[in-house]
N, CA and C atoms as an extended XYZ file, in Angstrom:
219
Properties=species:S:1:pos:R:3:atomname:S:1:resname:S:1:resid:I:1 pbc="F F F"
N       -17.178      -17.143      -45.202 N   MET     1
C       -18.546      -16.105      -44.677 CA  MET     1
C       -18.353      -15.026      -44.008 C   MET     1
N       -18.486      -15.417      -42.580 N   HIS     2
C       -17.700      -15.178      -41.438 CA  HIS     2
C       -16.601      -14.786      -41.545 C   HIS     2
N       -16.302      -13.848      -41.658 N   ASP     3
C       -14.420      -12.999      -41.597 CA  ASP     3
C       -13.877      -12.364      -40.409 C   ASP     3
N       -14.557      -12.823      -39.357 N   PHE     4
C       -14.928      -11.981      -37.815 CA  PHE     4
C       -14.411      -10.403      -38.381 C   PHE     4
N       -15.440       -9.999      -38.811 N   ASN     5
C       -15.837       -8.675      -38.201 CA  ASN     5
C       -16.473       -8.002      -37.953 C   ASN     5
N       -17.243       -8.236      -37.692 N   PHE     6
C       -18.297       -8.045      -36.286 CA  PHE     6
C       -17.159       -7.879      -35.236 C   PHE     6
N       -17.680       -6.574      -35.257 N   PHE     7
C       -17.147       -5.430      -33.466 CA  PHE     7
C       -15.371       -5.678      -34.075 C   PHE     7
N       -15.138       -5.220      -34.789 N   GLY     8
C       -13.888       -4.553      -35.586 CA  GLY     8
C       -12.857       -6.161      -35.974 C   GLY     8
N       -13.187       -7.143      -35.054 N   GLY     9
C       -12.545       -8.297      -36.459 CA  GLY     9
C       -11.732       -8.454      -34.967 C   GLY     9
N       -10.107       -9.489      -35.170 N   GLY    10
C        -9.204      -10.195      -34.518 CA  GLY    10
C        -8.816       -8.936      -33.949 C   GLY    10
N        -8.344       -8.610      -34.298 N   TRP    11
C        -8.169       -7.206      -32.539 CA  TRP    11
C        -9.484       -6.497      -32.372 C   TRP    11
N       -10.281       -6.299      -31.894 N   MET    12
C       -11.596       -6.544      -31.272 CA  MET    12
C       -10.873       -7.056      -29.989 C   MET    12
N       -11.532       -8.760      -30.727 N   MET    13
C       -11.463       -9.322      -29.601 CA  MET    13
C       -10.483       -9.455      -28.933 C   MET    13
N        -9.189       -9.437      -30.123 N   PHE    14
C        -7.494       -9.235      -28.486 CA  PHE    14
C        -8.009       -8.505      -27.350 C   PHE    14
N        -8.702       -6.812      -28.288 N   ILE    15
C        -9.352       -6.073      -27.233 CA  ILE    15
C        -9.700       -6.108      -25.669 C   ILE    15
N       -10.910       -6.566      -26.229 N   TRP    16
C       -12.275       -7.892      -25.030 CA  TRP    16
C       -11.239       -8.947      -24.025 C   TRP    16
N       -10.763       -9.199      -24.746 N   TRP    17
C        -9.708      -10.674      -23.571 CA  TRP    17
C        -9.171       -9.575      -22.373 C   TRP    17
N        -8.872       -8.723      -23.504 N   PHE    18
C        -7.323       -8.444      -22.195 CA  PHE    18
C        -8.136       -7.540      -21.797 C   PHE    18
N        -9.633       -6.404      -22.200 N   LEU    19
C       -10.302       -5.660      -20.316 CA  LEU    19
C       -10.275       -6.620      -19.730 C   LEU    19
N       -11.117       -7.805      -20.262 N   VAL    20
C       -11.870       -9.162      -18.899 CA  VAL    20
C       -10.527       -9.184      -18.358 C   VAL    20
N       -10.051       -9.777      -19.051 N   ILE    21
C        -8.612      -10.199      -17.834 CA  ILE    21
C        -8.528       -8.429      -16.963 C   ILE    21
N        -8.104       -8.056      -17.236 N   ALA    22
C        -7.935       -6.337      -16.353 CA  ALA    22
C        -8.672       -6.270      -15.350 C   ALA    22
N        -9.707       -6.718      -15.889 N   LEU    23
C       -10.780       -6.335      -15.404 CA  LEU    23
C       -10.729       -7.563      -14.021 C   LEU    23
N       -10.825       -9.094      -14.441 N   VAL    24
C        -9.937       -9.889      -13.284 CA  VAL    24
C        -9.434       -9.643      -12.465 C   VAL    24
N        -8.198       -9.309      -12.759 N   ILE    25
C        -6.692       -8.662      -11.837 CA  ILE    25
C        -7.215       -7.350      -10.853 C   ILE    25
N        -8.054       -6.799      -11.133 N   VAL    26
C        -8.453       -5.798      -10.333 CA  VAL    26
C        -9.358       -6.284       -9.944 C   VAL    26
N       -10.005       -6.683      -10.087 N   ALA    27
C       -10.682       -7.741       -8.600 CA  ALA    27
C       -10.417       -8.689       -7.901 C   ALA    27
N        -9.444       -9.574       -8.593 N   VAL    28
C        -8.634       -9.983       -7.353 CA  VAL    28
C        -8.246       -9.542       -6.556 C   VAL    28
N        -7.555       -8.287       -7.088 N   ARG    29
C        -6.374       -7.152       -6.282 CA  ARG    29
C        -7.265       -5.928       -4.753 C   ARG    29
N        -8.563       -6.022       -5.549 N   ALA    30
C        -9.453       -5.394       -4.642 CA  ALA    30
C        -9.926       -6.497       -3.658 C   ALA    30
N       -10.763       -8.006       -3.907 N   VAL    31
C       -10.750       -8.728       -2.773 CA  VAL    31
C        -9.269       -8.992       -1.630 C   VAL    31
N        -8.457       -9.050       -1.980 N   MET    32
C        -7.260       -9.170       -1.096 CA  MET    32
C        -6.517       -8.352       -0.535 C   MET    32
N        -6.924       -7.302       -1.040 N   ASN    33
C        -6.674       -5.976       -0.021 CA  ASN    33
C        -7.544       -5.017        1.138 C   ASN    33
N        -8.482       -5.918        0.918 N   SER    34
C       -10.200       -6.019        0.810 CA  SER    34
C       -10.212       -6.131        3.103 C   SER    34
N        -8.710       -7.172        3.213 N   GLY    35
C        -9.160       -7.436        4.274 CA  GLY    35
C        -8.478       -7.598        5.953 C   GLY    35
N        -8.810       -8.196        6.281 N   PRO    36
C        -8.120       -7.004        8.010 CA  PRO    36
C        -6.992       -7.419        8.421 C   PRO    36
N        -6.282       -8.582        7.366 N   ALA    37
C        -4.380       -7.752        7.317 CA  ALA    37
C        -3.660       -6.756        6.828 C   ALA    37
N        -4.200       -6.082        5.488 N   SER    38
C        -4.500       -5.368        4.526 CA  SER    38
C        -4.044       -4.190        5.901 C   SER    38
N        -5.549       -3.232        6.514 N   GLN    39
C        -5.461       -2.258        6.845 CA  GLN    39
C        -4.006       -2.110        8.156 C   GLN    39
N        -3.469       -1.123        8.111 N   THR    40
C        -2.323       -1.087        8.753 CA  THR    40
C        -2.731       -0.857       10.107 C   THR    40
N        -1.769       -0.760       11.492 N   GLN    41
C        -1.496       -0.277       12.328 CA  GLN    41
C        -0.172        1.528       12.412 C   GLN    41
N        -1.053        2.849       12.654 N   PRO    42
C        -1.024        3.841       12.721 CA  PRO    42
C         0.549        3.673       12.838 C   PRO    42
N         0.468        4.628       11.987 N   LYS    43
C         2.551        4.581       12.810 CA  LYS    43
C         2.916        5.745       13.587 C   LYS    43
N         4.452        5.124       14.141 N   GLU    44
C         4.403        5.668       15.526 CA  GLU    44
C         4.472        7.226       15.531 C   GLU    44
N         4.683        8.075       15.577 N   THR    45
C         4.863        9.266       15.669 CA  THR    45
C         6.967        9.417       16.620 C   THR    45
N         7.959       10.062       15.749 N   PRO    46
C         8.692       10.302       16.492 CA  PRO    46
C         8.705       10.566       18.054 C   PRO    46
N         7.938       11.229       17.871 N   MET    47
C         8.478       11.683       19.340 CA  MET    47
C         7.700       10.002       20.007 C   MET    47
N         6.394        9.359       19.764 N   GLU    48
C         6.372        8.214       19.964 CA  GLU    48
C         7.645        7.483       19.954 C   GLU    48
N         8.444        6.770       19.347 N   ILE    49
C        10.189        6.651       18.892 CA  ILE    49
C        10.796        6.422       20.093 C   ILE    49
N        10.681        8.342       20.414 N   LEU    50
C        12.184        8.588       20.778 CA  LEU    50
C        11.643        8.177       22.189 C   LEU    50
N        11.015        7.967       23.236 N   LYS    51
C        10.190        7.978       23.811 CA  LYS    51
C         9.729        6.191       23.954 C   LYS    51
N         9.836        4.998       23.260 N   ARG    52
C         9.579        3.984       22.603 CA  ARG    52
C        11.382        3.493       23.576 C   ARG    52
N        12.065        3.979       22.686 N   ARG    53
C        14.047        4.275       22.991 CA  ARG    53
C        14.015        4.697       24.086 C   ARG    53
N        13.698        5.172       24.758 N   TYR    54
C        14.589        6.004       25.611 CA  TYR    54
C        14.292        4.449       27.095 C   TYR    54
N        12.943        4.061       26.551 N   ALA    55
C        12.178        3.355       28.320 CA  ALA    55
C        12.980        2.152       28.212 C   ALA    55
N        13.311        1.485       26.609 N   GLU    56
C        13.995       -0.518       26.611 CA  GLU    56
C        15.721        0.504       26.734 C   GLU    56
N        15.408        1.727       26.795 N   GLY    57
C        17.350        1.861       27.303 CA  GLY    57
C        18.075        1.424       25.930 C   GLY    57
N        17.589        1.644       24.898 N   GLU    58
C        19.105        1.900       24.288 CA  GLU    58
C        19.187        3.368       23.742 C   GLU    58
N        19.064        3.947       24.299 N   ILE    59
C        19.259        5.932       24.920 CA  ILE    59
C        19.222        6.433       26.434 C   ILE    59
N        21.029        7.288       26.563 N   ASP    60
C        19.684        7.135       27.776 CA  ASP    60
C        19.506        8.748       27.598 C   ASP    60
N        20.126        9.402       28.757 N   GLU    61
C        18.395       10.205       29.159 CA  GLU    61
C        18.417       11.736       28.667 C   GLU    61
N        20.151       12.332       28.494 N   GLU    62
C        20.460       13.444       28.074 CA  GLU    62
C        20.570       13.304       25.809 C   GLU    62
N        20.993       12.285       26.346 N   GLU    63
C        20.144       11.787       24.770 CA  GLU    63
C        18.771       12.743       24.544 C   GLU    63
N        17.875       11.171       25.462 N   PHE    64
C        16.996       11.883       25.254 CA  PHE    64
C        15.987       13.239       25.271 C   PHE    64
N        16.698       13.405       25.805 N   ASN    65
C        16.055       15.408       25.975 CA  ASN    65
C        17.059       15.915       25.110 C   ASN    65
N        17.999       15.817       24.462 N   LYS    66
C        18.872       16.558       23.445 CA  LYS    66
C        17.479       16.146       22.306 C   LYS    66
N        17.646       15.354       21.607 N   ARG    67
C        16.192       14.917       20.702 CA  ARG    67
C        14.750       15.428       20.933 C   ARG    67
N        14.233       15.204       22.329 N   LYS    68
C        13.317       15.802       21.948 CA  LYS    68
C        12.993       17.221       22.179 C   LYS    68
N        14.478       17.848       22.547 N   ASN    69
C        14.560       19.449       21.998 CA  ASN    69
C        14.460       19.483       20.862 C   ASN    69
N        14.917       19.020       19.428 N   GLU    70
C        14.802       19.024       18.350 CA  GLU    70
C        13.467       18.454       18.020 C   GLU    70
N        13.311       17.880       18.189 N   LEU    71
C        12.610       17.654       17.912 CA  LEU    71
C        10.220       18.350       18.367 C   LEU    71
N        10.924       19.560       19.619 N   LEU    72
C         9.757       20.356       19.992 CA  LEU    72
C        10.701       21.647       19.070 C   LEU    72
N        11.798       21.621       18.361 N   LYS    73
C        11.096       23.053       18.131 CA  LYS    73
C        11.164       23.333       16.349 C   LYS    73
């Protein structure tokens, strides 16, 4: 008597379940990405990286000035 013709039958039921599962996945991802851990710190600019490398002694003054002039062009 009831042969699943309500709302398109079996395929329509499959589509509804797919939509429900997709919605749950989207909601979970949204909740997981909204926390404070997901907010990334602003990236260093190339000049800040150069200054840090010079301050840490990775590069000498000559290399620092050469690269600084290249960045400022």
